[in-house]
C-alpha positions as CSV (number, residue, x, y, z in Angstrom):
1,M,137.3,45.4,89.8
2,K,134.9,48.4,91.6
3,I,131.8,49.1,90.5
4,S,130.2,52.5,91.7
5,H,127.1,53.4,92.9
6,L,126.2,55.7,90.4
7,N,127.4,53.5,87.5
8,K,126.5,50.0,88.9
9,S,123.1,50.3,87.1
10,I,124.5,51.3,83.6
11,F,127.1,48.3,84.0
12,L,124.5,45.9,84.8
13,G,122.6,46.7,81.9
14,L,125.3,46.9,79.7
15,S,126.4,43.2,81.1
16,V,123.4,41.5,79.8
17,L,124.6,42.0,76.7
18,S,128.2,40.9,77.1
19,T,129.8,37.3,77.6
20,S,131.5,38.7,80.7
21,V,131.5,36.8,84.3
22,F,129.5,40.0,85.8
23,A,126.8,39.7,83.6
24,A,124.4,39.2,86.7
25,D,127.4,38.5,89.5
26,I,126.7,40.5,92.9
27,A,129.6,41.7,94.8
28,P,129.3,40.0,97.8
29,Y,128.4,43.2,100.1
30,N,125.6,44.0,98.2
31,Y,123.8,40.8,97.6
32,E,120.7,41.0,99.6
33,N,119.1,37.5,100.5
34,S,115.0,36.7,99.6
35,A,114.4,38.6,102.8
36,G,116.0,41.4,101.6
37,T,119.3,40.8,104.2
38,A,122.4,41.5,102.9
39,I,124.0,38.8,104.8
40,F,127.6,39.2,104.4
41,Q,127.8,43.2,105.3
42,S,128.3,42.4,108.7
43,A,132.0,40.7,108.6
44,L,133.1,42.2,105.8
45,D,132.7,45.4,107.6
46,Q,134.9,43.6,110.0
47,V,137.9,42.4,107.5
48,K,140.6,43.0,104.9
49,L,140.9,40.7,102.0
50,T,144.4,40.2,100.5
51,S,146.0,38.3,98.0
52,P,148.3,36.6,97.3
53,D,149.9,37.3,100.8
54,G,149.2,39.3,103.6
55,S,150.9,42.3,102.4
56,T,148.5,43.1,99.6
57,K,145.1,44.5,100.1
58,L,142.6,44.2,97.8
59,A,139.8,45.3,99.8
60,D,140.0,46.9,103.8
61,A,137.0,47.6,105.8
62,S,138.8,50.2,108.3
63,S,140.7,51.9,105.3
64,S,139.2,55.5,104.1
65,D,140.3,55.0,100.5
66,P,137.3,54.8,98.4
67,D,139.1,52.0,95.8
68,L,139.4,49.7,99.0
69,S,136.0,49.4,99.9
70,F,133.5,46.6,99.7
71,D,131.0,48.3,98.6
72,G,130.9,47.2,95.0
73,Y,133.8,45.3,95.2
74,V,133.6,42.5,92.4
75,T,136.3,40.0,90.5
76,D,136.2,36.9,89.0
77,D,138.2,36.0,91.8
78,F,135.6,37.3,94.5
79,R,131.8,37.3,93.8
80,V,128.2,35.8,94.4
81,P,128.1,34.0,91.5
82,S,124.9,34.7,89.4
83,G,121.6,32.8,90.7
84,Q,123.6,31.7,93.7
85,N,123.3,32.6,97.3
86,Y,126.9,32.0,98.3
87,M,130.2,34.6,98.2
88,Q,133.1,32.4,96.2
89,I,137.1,33.0,96.4
90,T,138.9,31.4,93.6
91,H,142.3,31.6,94.2
92,E,145.1,30.8,91.7
93,G,148.8,30.6,92.7
94,D,152.2,29.3,94.0
95,S,152.3,27.1,97.1
96,S,151.9,29.3,101.0
97,S,149.9,31.8,98.6
98,R,146.6,32.9,99.5
99,T,143.5,34.9,98.8
100,E,141.8,35.3,102.4
101,F,140.1,37.7,105.3
102,R,142.2,39.0,107.9
103,H,139.8,40.0,111.1
104,L,140.8,43.5,111.6
105,T,140.9,43.3,115.9
106,D,142.7,41.6,117.8
107,F,141.8,39.9,121.0
108,N,143.6,38.1,124.2
109,R,143.1,34.4,124.5
110,S,141.2,34.6,127.6
111,D,138.5,36.6,126.8
112,T,135.6,35.2,124.5
113,N,135.8,35.2,120.9
114,T,134.1,33.6,117.9
115,M,134.7,32.5,114.0
116,E,131.8,31.0,112.4
117,G,130.9,29.9,108.8
118,T,128.8,28.0,106.7
119,I,132.0,27.1,104.5
120,K,132.5,24.5,101.2
121,I,136.0,24.1,99.5
122,N,134.3,23.4,96.2
123,S,137.0,22.4,93.7
124,T,141.1,21.8,94.0
125,S,143.4,21.3,91.1
126,D,144.8,18.3,90.3
127,G,147.8,18.0,92.6
128,L,146.9,20.8,95.4
129,D,146.4,18.3,98.2
130,E,146.1,21.0,101.2
131,V,143.4,24.0,101.5
132,T,143.4,25.9,104.7
133,V,140.3,27.8,105.4
134,L,140.6,28.7,108.8
135,Q,143.2,30.1,111.1
136,V,143.9,31.8,114.6
137,H,147.1,33.7,114.1
138,N,149.0,36.0,116.5
139,S,150.7,39.5,115.8
140,D,152.3,40.0,119.4
141,S,155.6,37.7,119.4
142,D,158.2,38.5,116.8
143,N,159.5,35.6,114.2
144,I,156.7,33.0,115.5
145,G,155.7,32.8,111.6
146,A,153.2,30.1,111.6
147,P,149.6,30.1,113.0
148,L,148.6,28.8,116.5
149,M,145.7,26.6,114.5
150,R,144.7,26.1,111.2
151,I,141.6,23.6,109.6
152,A,142.4,22.5,106.4
153,Q,140.7,20.1,103.9
154,I,143.5,17.6,103.0
155,I,143.5,15.0,100.1
156,E,145.2,11.9,101.1
157,D,145.7,8.6,98.7
158,G,142.4,10.1,96.8
159,T,140.3,10.7,99.8
160,K,139.2,14.0,101.3
161,F,138.9,14.7,105.0
162,Y,139.4,18.1,107.1
163,E,142.0,18.6,110.2
164,A,143.3,20.9,112.7
165,K,147.0,21.4,113.3
166,L,147.2,23.5,117.0
167,R,150.8,24.8,117.4
168,L,152.6,23.8,120.8
169,S,155.1,26.4,121.1
170,A,155.4,29.9,120.3
171,C,158.9,29.8,119.2
172,D,160.1,30.9,115.6
173,K,159.5,28.6,113.2
174,D,162.6,28.8,111.3
175,T,165.0,28.3,114.5
176,C,162.8,25.2,116.2
177,D,161.6,22.3,115.7
178,A,158.1,23.0,116.7
179,E,155.6,20.5,117.1
180,Y,151.8,20.0,116.7
181,D,148.5,18.6,118.0
182,T,146.6,16.9,115.7
183,Y,142.7,16.8,115.1
184,R,140.6,15.0,112.7
185,W,137.2,14.5,111.5
186,L,136.0,10.9,111.6
187,D,133.2,9.3,110.1
188,S,131.1,6.3,111.9
189,S,134.1,4.2,111.0
190,G,136.8,6.2,112.5
191,E,138.4,6.7,109.4
192,P,139.2,10.7,108.4
193,T,136.5,10.4,105.5
194,V,133.9,13.2,106.1
195,S,132.0,14.2,103.3
196,T,133.7,17.7,101.4
197,N,131.1,18.1,98.3
198,Q,128.5,20.6,100.8
199,H,128.7,23.1,102.8
200,R,130.0,22.6,106.3
201,S,129.3,24.3,109.4
202,F,132.4,25.5,111.0
203,Y,132.7,27.0,114.4
204,V,136.2,28.3,116.3
205,Q,136.2,29.8,119.4
206,V,139.1,31.3,121.8
207,K,137.9,31.2,125.3
208,D,139.9,31.4,128.3
209,S,143.4,29.5,126.8
210,V,141.1,26.8,125.2
211,V,140.5,26.5,121.7
212,T,137.2,24.8,120.7
213,M,136.7,23.9,117.0
214,K,133.6,22.1,115.3
215,M,132.8,20.8,112.1
216,D,128.6,20.5,111.9
217,D,128.8,21.0,115.7
218,L,131.1,18.2,116.2
219,R,134.6,18.2,117.4
220,G,137.7,16.7,116.1
221,T,139.2,13.7,117.3
222,L,143.0,14.1,118.4
223,M,145.1,11.9,116.6
224,C,148.9,10.9,117.3
225,L,151.5,9.6,114.9
226,S,153.1,6.4,115.5
227,G,154.8,4.5,112.5
228,G,154.0,6.7,109.9
229,E,150.4,6.8,111.1
230,Y,147.8,9.0,112.6
231,S,145.3,7.5,114.8
232,A,143.5,8.3,118.1
233,D,144.8,4.9,120.1
234,N,148.6,6.3,119.3
235,C,147.5,8.9,121.9
236,D,149.2,8.4,125.5
237,D,148.9,10.8,128.0
238,N,151.8,12.5,127.2
239,G,150.0,13.1,123.8
240,Q,146.9,14.7,125.4
241,E,148.1,16.9,127.7
242,H,146.8,20.1,125.6
243,T,143.8,18.0,125.1
244,N,140.9,18.5,127.9
245,S,138.2,16.5,128.8
246,S,136.0,18.1,126.6
247,G,138.5,17.5,123.8
248,D,139.6,21.3,123.3
249,H,143.1,22.7,123.0
250,V,144.8,24.5,125.6
251,I,146.9,26.7,124.5
252,D,150.3,26.0,125.6
253,S,151.8,28.7,128.4
254,D,154.7,30.2,126.5
255,W,152.1,32.2,123.6
256,P,151.3,35.4,124.5
257,E,148.4,36.8,126.5
258,G,147.3,39.3,123.0
259,G,147.9,39.5,119.7
260,F,145.7,36.9,118.2
261,F,143.1,37.3,115.3
262,F,140.8,34.7,113.2
263,K,141.5,34.2,109.3
264,T,139.6,32.7,106.5
265,G,139.5,31.8,103.0
266,A,141.6,30.1,100.5
267,Y,145.2,29.6,101.4
268,I,146.9,26.7,99.1
269,Q,150.0,24.8,100.1
270,D,150.7,23.2,97.3
271,A,150.2,25.4,93.7
272,G,147.2,25.1,92.0
273,T,143.5,27.0,92.0
274,T,141.2,26.2,94.4
275,V,137.7,28.0,94.8
276,V,135.9,28.2,98.3
277,R,132.3,29.4,98.8
278,Y,130.7,31.2,102.0
279,K,126.7,31.1,102.6
280,S,127.3,32.5,106.3
281,L,130.7,34.2,107.9
282,Y,130.0,35.7,111.3
283,F,133.0,37.1,113.8
284,D,132.3,37.6,117.6
285,V,135.3,39.5,119.1
286,E,136.4,41.3,122.2
287,D,138.4,45.0,121.5
């Protein structure tokens, strides 16, 4: 739903009398904090919003079509809820569907490019055990069909935690047996039980062919699979060949130099519904 500038005040006045979800909701692009700063405008000026896949645009900062402007764009599924200070994406769909932002500028892996966000996966429906919120993708190589990196909330045996998957090969996902490095954020006991009931500060940087991933300023721990179980103790020298001494991931040499881009949103690996909330979103990408 798009609210025009001319009709916005009329719309809001009438909405007070209705039970619509829009009664006091705000288009994320137009939301201002208590200091009068439109805190989401900078990020939304750099992205397109797509759903339920990357081919269908809901809004696009690069488009001259007024129907694709973020200015005034608010729906049940994309809004700043009444009285809140975060923008919210709600996505319901089949497995591998999504509502997400695609940053519009591709970058080289040797340059310095950053995505940051204060994000919370607020809820998921029963049976939805994996929601991807941050990704690094690539558009240069044909038929990869999978991101270089994704960070997801996982629910395993009733426990929620965050996990990053880094793809080691740029081969076609449908014709090769791709391998991944897995990083998890652990608690003080070394278990993947990081609390997910609050906004977390995420930081992803691609620089000099290295991917740095942090949550609340902490790096994830490399975990290796053995006997059906992931553990840091399972990682021998071969298992750590793509992880440097700082704990960051070194991009495999068969990935291309260019064509990388950031994505963030609600990408569900299982059918269901999820709600993702952003208190902040920031990109610093070199052309």
